[in-house]
C-alpha positions as CSV (number, residue, x, y, z in Angstrom):
1,X,-191.5,227.9,-17.2
2,X,-195.2,228.4,-17.6
3,X,-197.6,228.9,-14.7
4,X,-201.3,229.1,-14.6
5,X,-204.5,227.9,-12.9
6,X,-207.3,226.1,-14.8
7,X,-209.9,227.7,-12.5
8,X,-208.8,231.2,-13.4
9,X,-210.6,233.3,-16.1
10,X,-213.7,231.1,-16.3
11,X,-216.2,233.3,-18.3
12,X,-219.4,234.2,-16.4
13,X,-221.4,234.2,-19.7
14,X,-220.9,231.2,-22.0
15,X,-222.7,231.7,-25.3
16,X,-220.5,228.9,-26.7
17,X,-218.0,226.4,-25.3
18,X,-214.5,227.7,-24.6
19,X,-211.5,225.7,-25.6
20,X,-208.1,226.8,-24.3
21,X,-204.8,225.0,-25.1
22,X,-202.6,224.7,-22.0
23,X,-199.7,222.7,-23.5
24,X,-199.0,221.7,-27.1
25,X,-196.2,219.6,-28.5
26,X,-195.7,217.2,-31.4
27,X,-197.1,214.3,-29.4
28,X,-199.3,215.8,-26.7
29,X,-201.9,218.5,-26.4
30,X,-203.6,219.5,-23.1
31,X,-206.8,221.5,-23.3
32,X,-209.2,223.1,-20.9
33,X,-212.8,223.1,-22.0
34,X,-215.5,225.1,-20.3
35,X,-219.2,224.1,-20.9
36,X,-222.5,225.3,-19.5
37,X,-225.4,223.4,-21.0
38,X,-223.4,222.9,-24.2
39,X,-223.4,219.6,-26.2
40,X,-221.9,218.4,-29.4
41,X,-223.8,219.1,-32.6
42,X,-226.9,216.9,-33.1
43,X,-225.5,215.3,-36.1
44,X,-222.1,213.7,-36.5
45,X,-219.5,212.3,-34.1
46,X,-216.0,213.2,-33.0
47,X,-213.7,210.8,-34.7
48,X,-210.2,211.8,-33.7
49,X,-206.8,210.6,-34.9
50,X,-205.4,210.7,-31.4
51,X,-206.3,209.2,-28.1
52,X,-208.0,211.4,-25.5
53,X,-208.0,211.2,-21.8
54,X,-210.6,213.6,-20.3
55,X,-211.4,214.5,-16.7
56,X,-214.2,216.6,-15.2
57,X,-212.6,219.1,-12.8
58,X,-215.8,220.8,-11.9
59,X,-219.4,220.2,-12.8
60,X,-221.0,217.3,-14.7
61,X,-221.3,216.0,-18.2
62,X,-222.2,212.9,-20.3
63,X,-220.4,211.4,-23.3
64,X,-222.2,209.0,-25.7
65,X,-220.4,206.5,-27.9
66,X,-221.6,205.2,-31.3
67,X,-222.0,201.7,-29.9
68,X,-224.8,203.0,-27.5
69,X,-222.6,203.3,-24.4
70,X,-223.0,206.5,-22.4
71,X,-220.8,207.6,-19.6
72,X,-221.8,210.2,-17.0
73,X,-218.9,212.1,-15.4
74,X,-218.8,214.3,-12.3
75,X,-216.0,216.0,-10.4
76,X,-212.8,213.9,-10.5
77,X,-214.2,211.3,-13.0
78,X,-212.2,210.6,-16.1
79,X,-212.5,208.4,-19.2
80,X,-210.0,207.3,-21.9
81,X,-211.2,207.5,-25.4
82,X,-209.1,205.6,-28.0
83,X,-208.4,207.1,-31.3
84,X,-211.3,206.8,-33.8
85,X,-213.8,205.8,-31.1
86,X,-216.7,207.9,-32.2
87,X,-218.2,209.9,-29.4
88,X,-220.1,213.1,-28.5
89,X,-221.0,215.2,-25.5
90,X,-224.7,214.7,-24.9
91,X,-225.2,216.8,-21.7
92,X,-223.5,219.3,-19.5
93,X,-224.9,221.0,-16.4
94,X,-227.0,224.0,-17.6
95,X,-226.8,225.7,-14.2
96,X,-223.0,225.7,-13.5
97,X,-219.8,225.7,-15.5
98,X,-218.3,222.3,-16.3
99,X,-214.5,222.4,-16.5
100,X,-212.9,219.5,-18.5
101,X,-209.2,218.8,-18.8
102,X,-208.5,216.9,-22.0
103,X,-205.2,215.3,-22.9
104,X,-204.7,214.3,-26.5
105,X,-201.9,212.0,-27.3
106,X,-200.6,209.5,-30.0
């Protein structure tokens, strides 16, 4: 058995995004991401081999796709990103921590 709380141990100072694996297996990975004003690098896109379902648990953020679509997410909002759909985080709240829960799967 494994027990935890995604709201525990949120760093007060975030010089960079924090990525914590919660569960990993051959077919699924669940990750907590903590952002505060962080974005993806200016150049390049995430182009993943796996599907991603991501939800904002706290805070706000925006994800852009290479086809020009942009999705704004707030508390409780989620989006499914199919494998190889190129995307990047373009904005997260600079004044408060944004907690993401990301599920990667085949």
